[in-house]
N, C-alpha and C positions, 0 to 999 in steps of 0.2 A: 392287421387287426389293432383296433384302438384299445389301449390299456384303460380299464375302468378306474375311476377315482375311488369308488367304494368297491373293494374287491372281496370283502368277506360277506358271505350270505348267512343271515340269521333267520331262524324260524321257530315257531312254537304252536302248540295245539290249544284250542279253546273249546268249551262246550257250546252247544247251540244258543243257550241263554246268554253266555258271555259274548258270543259273536253278534247276536242281535243287539245287545247293549252297546257294543263298540260301534256298530253301524248306525245306531240311533244317535249316539253322541256325535259321531262324525258328520252325519247329515244335519244335525241341529246347528253346527257351526259352519257348515258349508265347505268342508275340506275337499279338495279335488280328488284325492286318492287315499286308499287305505294305507298304502306304504308311507306317504308323506305324513299322514295323521299319526300313525304309530311311531314313526321316527321322531317327530316333534314331541310327542308325549314321553317317549323314552329319554330323550335328551334334556328336556326342560321340565317335565312333570306337570305342566299346565299349559293351557292355550287360552289366550284372551281374545274374545271377539267383542267388538264394540258396535252397538247399534247407533249409527251416525245419522239417522233420519232427522233428528232435531237439528243437527249441524247443517244438513242440506236445506232444511226449511229456513233456518236463519240466513243462509246464503241467498236463498230465493227472495226472502223478505228484504234483505239488504239491497239487492238489485232493484226491486220495486221502489224502495225508499230512495235510492240514488236517482232513479229516473224521475220520481216525483219532485225531488229537490231541484234537479236540473230544469224541469218544466217551470217550477215556481221562480227560479232565478231568471230564466228567460223571460217570463211574463213580467217580472218586476223590472227588468232592464228595458223592456219594450214599452210598458205602460206606466211604470212607476207605482203600480198597485199590486198588493198581495191580498189574496182572498183568505178570509178566516177559515172557510171550509177546507182549503188546501192545507193550511197549517194544522188543523184538527186531524186531517187524514194522516199527515206525517207523524204527528204525536201518537196516534193510535197504533200505527205500524211500528213505531219505535218502542212503544210499551210492549207490543207483542214480541218483538225481537229480544228485549230484555228478559221477558218471562221465559222464552225458550232457552236463552243463554243460561239463566239461573238453573233451569231444569237440567240442562246438559251438564253443567258443572257439578251439580249434586249427584247425577248418575255416574260421572267419571270418578268422583270422590269415593263413591261406594265401591267401585271396581278396584280402586287403589287400596282401600281398606281391606278388602278380601285378599289381595296379593300380599 
């Protein structure tokens, strides 16, 4: 039989309202199990969850921008011409990325201020 790393069992009772609140908070942050949630809270006292949707969007826009730049470079090398509409599209996407980046940094700064 395998010796368990965590060999001490701990338990406690809660009211139905407390249980519901614990379950609600656990679901809000997407923890996989009650045990892992309660252990993390007992050891650390807080759990940070980050909404990284803006980071994913920045990554997506950077891929698109990179593809556009490659196409512009290829066209410039083949024909010697660069179209103003292509440059305007790249500038617009770059502005969008900077806006999302700023929004993300401000959000992360708020999280760090709370901690």
